N, C-alpha and C positions, 0 to 999 in steps of 0.2 A: 297414781304412780305405782309401778310394779314393785312387789316386795323383793328387796335386794337379796335376802338370804335364800328365798325360793328360786330366784334366777340363778344364783351360784350353784344351788343344788342340782339345777337342771343341766349344768355343764357336765356331760358324761365323760368317762374316761375314753370312750370311743372317739372323742373329738380329735385325738391324736392319730387316728388311723388314716392311712394313705388311701385316697380314692383309687390309686393305681392298683391296689390289691383287692378291689371289690369285684372284679370280673370273675365269672364262674370258672374261667379257664386258668386262673392263677393258682399255682401249686401251693402258695402260702396263705390262701384265704382263711380268715378266722372262722372257725366253726362254732366256738363257744368260749365264754370266759372261764369255763371250768376245765379247759384243756390242761393236760399234764405238763406240756411244755409251753412256756411263754417266749415269744420272739421279741427281741429288742433290737431295732435296726437303726443305723444312721445312714441316710442316703444323700448323695449329691447327684442331681440329675440336670439335664439340659433344661434351662428355663428361658423364656422369652420376655416375660413381664411378671409383675407381682401377682397377676391373676392366673398365671400358668398353673396347670393342674399338678405339677411336680413340686410345688411348695408344700412340703409334707407336714410341717410342724406348726402351722399358723395358729392353731388353737391349743397348743400345748402349754401347760404351766406346771409349776413344780408339784402341785398336788396330784396331777395325773400320773406322774412318774411313780409315786408311791403305790397307787392303785394297781398299776400294771407291772410293777417291779418283778422280774422273774426270780424263780427259785435258784438255788445253787447249781441245779442240774440243767439250767436253761442253756439254750444255744443262742449266741449273740452274733449278729451279722453287722458289719460295718462297711459301708461303701462310700467312696469319695470320687468325685468327677470334676474335670476341668470344664467349666461351663460359663455362661453369661447369666448372672443373677440380676433380677430386676432389669429395667430398661437401660441402666448405665453400664452393666456388664461387670461381673466379678466372679470369682470362683467360689462356689457355695456348697456347704454341707448341711443337709437338713436331717433332723432326727425325728423318729416316730416310733412308737411302741405298738407292736402288733402281736396278736396271739397266733400260735401255729397249731397244726394238727398234732394229735396225740402220736407220739413216736416211741417205739420200743428201743432199747439200747442198741440192738443189732441193726436198726434202721439208720442210725445216725451217720454211718460211713458214706451214705449216698447224698448227704446234704450238701457238701461243698460243690459237687458236680451239678447238682440240681440248681443251686444258686447261680453258678457260673453260666450255665446254659441260658437261664433267664436274663442274666446281665448282658450277655452277648446279643441276645435278641433285642433288648431294649436299646443298646448302644447303636445297633444298625438302624433301628426304627426311628430313633430320636437324633441321629447324627451326632452322637457324643464322641468327642475326639479321644478322650482318655479317662481311665477309671482305675481305682484301687479297691480291692476287695479283701476283707478279712472275716474269717469265721472262727469263733472260739467256743469252747464248751467248758463250763465251770472254770473260767479264767485261763484255760490252756488254748493256745492258738492251734487250730486245726489246719487252716489254710490262710495264706496271705500272699497276694500276688497283684501285679499290675496288668492292665489291658490298655492297648492303644498308646497315645503319646501325651506327655505332660507339656511338651512344647512342639507344636505341629511344624513350625518353620524349621527348627533344628532337628526334628525327628528324634527327640529325646523320649525314650520309653518311660511310661509310668512304672514305678516300683513301690514296694511296701513303705518305703521311707518318704515318698513324695508328699510335699506339704501343700495343702489346699487352703483357700479362703473359706471361712465358715458360713458366710451369709447369715440368714436368720437363725440358724441353729445356735449361734452364739448367745441368743436370748436365754437359753436354759442356764448358762453360767451367770448371767445377770440375776436371774431369778434365784439361783442358789446362793449368791452373795447376799441378796436381800433376806433370804430365810436364815442365813447365818447371823445376820444382824438382829433378826427377830429373836432367835434363840439366845443371843447375848443380852437381850433386853434393851438394845440401843434404839430400836424402833418397834412399832406394833403394826400388825396388818390392818387394823382399823383406824390407825392414825390418819387425820386429814392432811392433805398436801400442804395446806397453809401453815401447818406446824413447822415445816421445813422451808417453805417459800412464803415468807411473810408478805412479800409484795405481789404475790400471785393474784390473778384475776378473781373476781367474786365467785365465779363458778367453781373454782378449785376448793372452796370451803366445804363442799359436799363430796369431794372426790377422796377416796381412801387409797392407801397403798395396795390393798387387796384388789381393788378394782383396776388399778394400773397393771398389776401382774396378770390378771385374768382377762385383759382386753375388754373390760366393761365400763371404762371410765369416761367414754365419750371423746377420747383423744383420737385423732385421725392419722393420716399418713402425710408424708412430705407434700407440700403444695405442688401443683402441676408445674409452676414456674420456678421451683426451687433450683438454685444454682449450685450444682454439685462440683463445679470447678472453683468456687470461691472457698478460700481457706478460712472458714468460720471459726470464731472463738467460742468457747463454752458459754459465756454470757450472751453472745449474739444468738446462739442456737436456742437458749432458754427464752430469750425475748421473743423469738419467732414463735415458739410453741405457745407462749402466753398470749400472743396476739391472735391466735386462732380460736374462735368460739367452740365450745363443746358441741359435738355433733348430736348429742342427746343427753338427757339428764343421767348423771352417773348411776350405774347399777341397774339400768332399765333395759339395756340391750347388750349384745356382743358384737364387736366389730374390730377386726385385727388392726393393731396400731403400732407402727414403728416409733412414732413420736412419744408414745407412752413409755417405751423402754429406753429411748434416748433420755427422757426425764428421770427415769430410775437411776441411770448411770450418774447423772448430775447429783441426785439425792445421795447416792453412795459417797460421792466426793464430799458433800457437805457434812455428812454424818461422821465419816472416818477421817477426813482431812487428806485422803489419798485419792488420786486418779483411780477410777474403777478398775482399769487394766492392771495397775500395780497391786490392787487389793486381790484380784483374781490370781495374779502370779504368785503372791506370797501365801495366800490361804488355800488355793486349790491346785494350781498347776505344779508348783514346786513340790509340795508334799506328796503328790501322786506320781511324781517323776515324769510329768508330761513335758518333756524337754523341748519339743518343737512348738508347743502351744504358746501363743503370744499375740499381742495387738499387731495389726497390719502395719507394715512400713515398706513402702516401695524404695526408700533410700538405702535401707540396710541390705547387706549381702546375706542372703538366707539360702543355705544349701538345700537342694532338692525342691525348690519352689516351683509349683506348676504355673503356667500361664493361664489367664482367663480368656474365655471366648464367648461369643454370642452368635446367634443365627439371625441373619438379615436376608429376608426373602429366600430362605433356604440355603444361603451361602454363609460359611463360617467366617467370622471376623474377629479380630482382637477386641478385647473388652475396651470400653471407653475409659479415659483417664478421669480419676476422681481426686479432688483436693485432699491432701494429707489429713486434715482435721476431720473431714467427713468420714474417713476410713478408720476412725478411732472411737466412734460412738457406741453406746451400749446396746444398740438394737441389732448388732451382729457384725463385728469387725475384727475377727480373729483369724489366725493361721493355726492349723494342726494337721496331723497325719492320721492314718487309720490306726497306727500303733498307739498313738496317744488316745484316740477315741476308745480303743479297747481297754486302756487303763482306766479311763473315766467310767466306762460301762461296768467294769469289774468292781469299781468303788461304790456302785449304787446298791449292791446287795452282798 
């Protein structure tokens, strides 16, 4: 069996890098980790499935944030788009840390237009209906604007206040909640899952919280025949996860897992006695003034909410309906705006 600690050490900070930025023609390509300016970006781009190349944060975990956390002089870029995430369709925001080219102070005025040009190009190429962009420096907003439409049918323009669904970028908040509990001594990263799930399957005896956070636990994704239209209860979802054998011995491989983060949300509920979304609201969103950030609810009236879209054979379609409970799990079920993401970004350093 592979050494677990060695495997985790092999997970580089560059796992968070977006393959979209690897082309030699890209103006923001990382040249080195010693660059004077670190770029931290949150992107939402058109996706067709969970394997789409625009899922930017699949390998991101809380530890990588600290390695790539920018200095106070860093420039932050936040982008949000009305899209179809995974095959069921949702509006998604993905977060990724990237390093940027060394810039002198006098060069920074050109950054907003440079980013906007790149965004317009990608919108055209990827058939993205609407997008919100924010650029800030040292916590001060340099540029915040909308492109395209948040609702195509009603021709509602995107603006800086437009609220998007998070998709898998919501996982970073689940990871942050877990690290808060670690700092408070309520859990430990090397605790076995069976400490909190006494009736869990035998394979869970060797799975740690650290491995769930880093996608090395052997948990997989939703089954191919998972019914996204069924309003599952939390116990039913847990039973489903427990029924799926581990894909590999914990700590021996890396494989992105939605079910692992779904389980972490249930663990937060068991440890704190609170629904994980309430914990995030009280401990992160409210203290940071992230007023639009919340768990998804299609029933509630939410000002400035963007519609979600997906591409079907090149044609734009509305996102498919998902049962309310499925839209509240800890693997990525949030709403927020670029203004809220800027507040979150500023709180990281």
